[in-house]
C-alpha positions in Angstrom: -10.4 -76.9 265.0 -9.3 -79.0 268.0 -10.4 -77.8 271.5 -7.5 -78.1 274.0 -8.2 -78.5 277.7 -5.8 -78.8 280.6 -5.9 -82.1 282.3 -7.4 -80.5 285.4 -10.3 -79.1 283.3 -11.4 -82.6 282.3 -13.7 -84.1 285.0 -12.7 -87.3 286.7 -15.9 -87.6 288.8 -14.0 -89.0 291.8 -12.6 -91.9 289.8 -10.5 -94.5 291.6 -7.5 -96.5 290.3 -8.2 -100.1 289.0 -8.4 -103.2 291.2 -5.4 -105.5 291.6 -7.0 -108.1 289.4 -6.6 -105.9 286.3 -2.8 -106.2 286.6 -2.3 -109.6 288.2 -5.1 -112.0 287.3 -4.4 -114.6 284.5 -8.1 -114.8 283.9 -8.3 -111.1 283.4 -5.3 -111.2 281.2 -6.8 -113.9 278.9 -10.0 -111.9 278.7 -8.2 -108.8 277.5 -6.2 -110.8 275.0 -9.5 -112.2 273.6 -11.6 -109.1 273.7 -9.0 -106.4 273.0 -5.8 -107.6 271.4 -7.5 -110.2 269.3 -10.2 -107.9 268.1 -8.8 -104.4 267.8 -6.4 -102.8 265.2 -2.8 -103.2 266.4 0.2 -101.3 265.2 2.4 -104.1 263.9 5.4 -102.5 262.2 6.6 -99.8 259.9 5.8 -100.3 256.2 9.5 -100.2 255.5 10.0 -103.3 257.6 8.4 -105.2 254.7 9.5 -102.9 251.9 9.7 -105.4 249.0 7.6 -108.4 247.9 8.7 -111.4 250.0 10.0 -109.4 252.9 8.3 -110.5 256.1 8.0 -109.7 259.8 6.4 -111.9 262.5 4.5 -110.5 265.4 3.2 -112.3 268.5 -0.2 -111.2 269.7 -0.9 -113.1 272.9 -1.3 -116.7 271.9 -1.3 -115.9 268.1 1.6 -115.5 265.7 1.1 -113.4 262.5 3.2 -113.2 259.4 3.3 -109.7 257.7 4.6 -109.6 254.2 4.0 -108.1 250.7 2.7 -110.1 247.7 4.1 -110.0 244.2 2.3 -106.8 243.5 3.6 -105.0 246.6 0.3 -105.2 248.5 0.6 -105.7 252.2 -0.6 -109.1 253.4 -0.9 -110.8 256.8 -1.5 -114.4 257.7 -1.8 -116.6 260.7 1.6 -118.3 261.1 -0.1 -121.7 260.8 0.2 -124.3 258.1 -3.2 -125.6 256.8 -1.9 -129.2 256.9 -1.1 -130.1 260.5 -0.9 -126.5 261.9 2.8 -126.4 262.0 4.3 -122.9 262.6 5.6 -121.7 259.2 8.1 -119.0 260.3 10.5 -119.2 263.3 12.5 -116.1 262.6 11.1 -112.7 263.5 11.9 -111.3 260.1 13.4 -112.3 256.8 12.6 -112.8 253.1 10.7 -115.5 251.2 12.6 -116.4 248.1 10.1 -118.9 246.7 6.9 -118.5 248.6 6.0 -119.5 252.2 7.0 -123.1 252.8 6.1 -125.2 255.8 9.3 -126.8 257.3 7.4 -130.0 258.2 5.8 -131.4 255.0 6.8 -128.7 252.5 3.3 -127.4 251.8 4.0 -124.1 250.0 2.0 -120.9 249.7 2.2 -118.0 247.4 2.7 -114.5 248.9 -1.0 -113.9 248.5 -1.7 -116.9 250.7 -2.8 -119.4 248.0 -1.6 -123.0 248.5 0.5 -123.7 245.4 2.4 -126.8 246.4 1.3 -129.9 248.4 3.6 -132.9 247.8 1.9 -136.3 247.3 -1.6 -134.9 247.8 -2.7 -135.2 244.2 -4.1 -138.7 244.8 -6.0 -137.7 247.9 -9.8 -138.0 247.3 -11.6 -134.6 247.2 -8.4 -132.6 247.7 -8.3 -129.2 246.0 -5.5 -126.8 246.7 -7.8 -123.8 246.3 -9.7 -124.9 249.4 -6.6 -124.6 251.6 -5.1 -121.1 251.6 -3.5 -119.6 254.6 -5.8 -118.0 257.1 -5.7 -114.3 256.3 -5.5 -111.5 258.9 -6.9 -108.1 258.2 -4.2 -105.5 257.4 -4.2 -101.7 256.8 -1.6 -99.0 256.2 -1.7 -95.7 257.9 1.0 -92.9 258.0 3.8 -95.4 257.2 2.7 -98.1 259.7 1.0 -101.4 259.1 -1.9 -102.3 261.4 -3.4 -105.8 261.8 -6.7 -107.1 263.2 -7.2 -110.7 264.2 -11.0 -110.4 264.4 -12.7 -112.5 261.7 -15.1 -109.6 261.0 -13.1 -106.5 262.1 -14.4 -103.0 262.2 -13.1 -101.3 259.0 -9.9 -99.5 259.7 -11.2 -96.2 258.2 -14.1 -96.3 260.6 -12.1 -97.3 263.7 -9.4 -94.7 263.0 -11.7 -91.9 261.6 -10.5 -89.5 264.3 -6.9 -89.9 263.3 -6.9 -90.5 259.5 -5.6 -87.1 258.5 -5.0 -85.6 262.0 -1.2 -85.7 261.8 -0.7 -85.0 258.1 1.5 -81.9 258.8 4.1 -84.2 260.3 4.5 -86.2 257.1 4.8 -89.4 259.1 4.9 -91.7 256.1 8.1 -90.0 254.7 10.1 -90.3 257.9 13.0 -92.7 258.2 13.9 -94.8 261.3 17.3 -94.0 263.0 17.1 -96.7 265.7 14.9 -99.3 267.3 15.2 -100.5 270.9 13.4 -103.5 272.5 12.5 -103.4 276.2 11.3 -106.2 278.4 9.2 -104.5 281.1 8.0 -106.5 284.1 4.7 -104.8 284.3 1.2 -105.1 283.0 0.5 -103.3 279.6 -2.1 -101.1 281.2 0.3 -99.7 283.7 2.5 -98.5 280.8 -0.4 -96.8 279.1 -1.5 -95.1 282.3 2.0 -93.9 283.0 2.3 -92.5 279.5 -1.1 -90.7 279.8 -0.1 -88.3 282.6 2.8 -86.1 283.7 1.7 -86.0 287.4 4.8 -88.3 287.9 7.2 -86.2 285.8 8.7 -84.0 288.5 9.8 -86.8 290.8 10.7 -89.3 288.1 12.0 -87.3 285.2 14.1 -84.3 286.4 15.8 -83.9 283.0 12.5 -83.9 281.2 10.9 -81.2 283.3 13.9 -78.9 282.7 12.9 -79.0 279.0 9.1 -79.0 279.3 7.2 -78.1 282.4 5.2 -80.9 283.9 2.1 -78.7 284.2 2.3 -77.3 280.6 0.1 -79.9 278.9 -3.2 -79.5 277.2 -5.3 -82.3 275.6 -7.6 -82.4 272.6 -8.5 -86.1 272.7 -9.8 -87.0 276.2 -12.3 -89.8 275.7 -12.5 -93.0 273.7 -9.7 -95.1 272.3 -7.4 -92.2 271.3 -6.1 -89.9 274.0 -3.6 -87.1 274.2 -2.5 -83.6 273.5 0.7 -81.5 273.8 3.3 -80.2 276.2 5.4 -77.1 275.7 9.1 -77.0 275.0 10.5 -74.2 277.1 13.6 -73.3 275.1 12.8 -71.5 271.7 14.0 -73.8 269.0 14.8 -76.5 271.5 14.0 -80.2 271.7 13.6 -83.2 273.9 17.2 -84.2 273.7 20.1 -84.6 276.1 21.6 -81.3 275.0 18.2 -79.6 274.8 18.9 -78.6 271.2 17.2 -79.8 268.0 18.7 -82.9 266.6 17.0 -83.0 263.2 15.3 -80.9 260.6 11.6 -80.3 261.0 9.7 -83.4 260.2 7.0 -81.6 258.3 5.4 -78.3 257.3 4.7 -77.3 260.9 3.0 -74.1 262.0 4.9 -71.9 264.4 3.2 -73.2 267.6 4.1 -76.8 266.8 7.8 -75.9 266.8 7.5 -75.4 270.5 5.3 -78.4 271.3 5.5 -82.2 271.7 2.3 -84.1 271.1 1.7 -87.3 273.0 -1.1 -89.7 271.9 -2.0 -93.1 273.1 -3.6 -95.1 270.3 -5.5 -98.0 272.0 -4.5 -100.6 272.6 -0.8 -100.9 271.7 0.7 -97.7 270.3 2.1 -94.6 272.0 2.9 -91.9 269.5 5.1 -88.9 270.4 5.4 -86.1 267.8 8.3 -83.7 268.2 9.2 -80.9 265.8 12.4 -82.6 264.8 11.6 -86.3 265.2 8.8 -88.8 266.0 9.0 -91.5 268.6 6.7 -94.5 268.6 6.2 -97.2 271.1 4.4 -100.5 270.5 3.3 -102.7 273.4 3.0 -106.5 273.2 1.6 -108.2 276.3 3.4 -111.4 277.2 1.9 -112.1 280.7 -0.2 -110.3 283.3 3.0 -108.9 284.7 5.2 -108.6 281.5 5.1 -106.4 278.4 7.5 -106.3 275.5 7.9 -102.7 274.3 9.5 -101.7 271.0 10.6 -98.0 270.7 11.6 -96.5 267.4 12.8 -93.0 266.5 12.0 -91.5 263.0 13.5 -88.5 261.3 13.2 -86.3 258.3 15.5 -88.2 255.8 17.4 -85.1 255.0 18.6 -85.0 258.6 21.0 -87.9 258.0 22.9 -85.9 255.4 23.4 -82.9 257.7 26.4 -83.4 260.0 25.3 -80.6 262.3 22.6 -82.9 263.7 23.1 -85.9 266.1 20.1 -88.2 266.2 21.6 -90.0 269.2 20.9 -86.9 271.2 17.2 -87.7 271.2 17.6 -91.4 271.4 19.9 -91.3 274.5 17.5 -88.8 276.2 14.5 -91.1 275.6 16.3 -94.3 276.4 17.1 -92.8 279.8 13.5 -91.5 280.2 12.1 -94.9 279.1 14.2 -96.7 281.7 12.8 -94.3 284.4 9.3 -95.0 283.3 9.8 -98.8 283.1 11.3 -98.8 286.6 8.3 -97.0 288.2 5.9 -99.2 286.2 7.6 -102.3 287.6 7.4 -100.8 291.1 3.7 -100.3 290.5 3.4 -103.9 289.4 5.0 -105.1 292.6 2.7 -102.8 294.7 -0.6 -103.8 293.1 0.5 -107.5 293.6 0.5 -106.9 297.4 -2.5 -108.0 299.5 -2.3 -104.5 301.0 -3.2 -102.8 297.8 -6.6 -101.2 297.4 -7.7 -98.7 294.7 -6.9 -95.1 295.5 -8.2 -91.8 294.2 -7.0 -90.4 290.9 -5.5 -86.9 290.9 -7.2 -84.2 288.7 -4.0 -84.3 286.7 -4.6 -87.9 285.7 -7.8 -87.4 283.7 -6.5 -89.3 280.7 -5.7 -92.3 282.8 -9.3 -92.2 283.9 -10.4 -92.1 280.3 -8.0 -95.0 279.4 -9.6 -97.1 282.2 -13.0 -96.4 280.8 -12.0 -97.6 277.4 -10.5 -100.8 278.9 -13.8 -101.4 280.7 -15.8 -100.8 277.6 -13.6 -103.0 275.4 -13.3 -105.8 277.8 -17.1 -105.9 278.4 -16.9 -105.0 282.1 
């Protein structure tokens, strides 16, 4: 059984907000790419984005580019987007389909979908050359609840170990069966940590999100994960049978076999370092964060529904999408204002509120992961 606590019941021990360098320093940014984004499990895409052998998606992780695909047997694979000949980038498009393997555009070295080098023109006479010695550099990949996760570390922590606290935690939501309705990309002029911190508290909700607090009180939240890499809990939907939507009404069938209390709750979890997972009774929203600079983050937001919802004309999935697109815009705006503020010479760390205990816990995980 999970133990839920209000944010104010979780001690913050007088914690202060982070120094400016966390959000502005290129040196700090490079350190976090190396020690966090290049070593931890990252949510890359939905499994359905590469549904068939040869389908591919490309993800940029700091200075690295990764190809995610499926081999001839349907197994997910991930590779560095780097030819083993001269290092040429293999794929330029963000997604597509390999018809005849993965071929370098420079000298036509060709790789099978499992990474083996199967074609190298005019190399047969090269002394000591053996194609089996030159496969693509593999990237660790794992599948969880309909998402594919990647890890660039050469010896990554096993996914089952890293995600032990979450492996079956959300089974009742049947996440792997849900179908995306829409995906929106956002370019946010703020550090990735400011976005995490904003997501982790509703202290800001009353001044920033008036439409949201009409549907769920800003002080209604309780948390069951409040230390470590996974943080979050629930907030209460005020209207019986209601939802987080523009109309306030449900905009889809229940996503799973949910107990009665879950029909009046929205669960919000940050999954370190790049996923924000919001579980509603009638849909699921997922954000993935991709740092591009100390002051810039690319955010992908996707809405997932029970597939039967799309066959029921009484539901309007755009009701939820429009609500959260508006709410996202409000969040990105205050995050960008925060980025401007912490970039000022006048900024100094200030005291966290007792309602920001998950932000304090997030900062602690950043420090631990970055080796501070």
